[in-house]
C-alpha positions, 0 to 999 in steps of 0.5 A, a space after each residue: 080125329 080129324 081126317 086132315 090130321 093124318 094127311 101129309 103136308 104139301 111141299 113148301 110153297 104149295 097149299 091144299 084147298 078144299 071147297 065144300 058147296 051145295 052145288 058144283 057151280 058154287 064150288 067152281 066159282 070159288 075155285 076160279 077166284 082162287 086161281 086168279 090169284 095163284 098158279 095151281 093144278 087141276 081141281 079134283 071133284 068128289 061128292 060131299 056128304 048130303 049131296 053137295 060137292 067137295 072140290 080139292 085144288 093145289 095152289 102155288 103160293 109163290 107164283 102168281 097166276 098172272 096179271 088180272 084182267 078187268 071184266 071189261 077186258 075179258 068181255 071184249 073179243 080177242 084181237 084178230 079173232 074176226 075176219 080180215 079186212 080183205 075177207 068177204 
């Protein structure tokens, strides 16, 4: 029997996502891409059989995460984060 068969379904509008990867970094990378599309909760991380990582997160499929920003916009420093013109 599949363990997921006994788990209750999430509320309407929510989806439970399970990511299994060989490394925590790979799992986090996939979770980050998903969070760019959907609003969600904090991720939960567990060890996976064989030494990998299992990451669980809940996303709200009815609420977008917000406007996506291009790689160029995200690579620029935030406006106003540097010294003011009158500062030495």
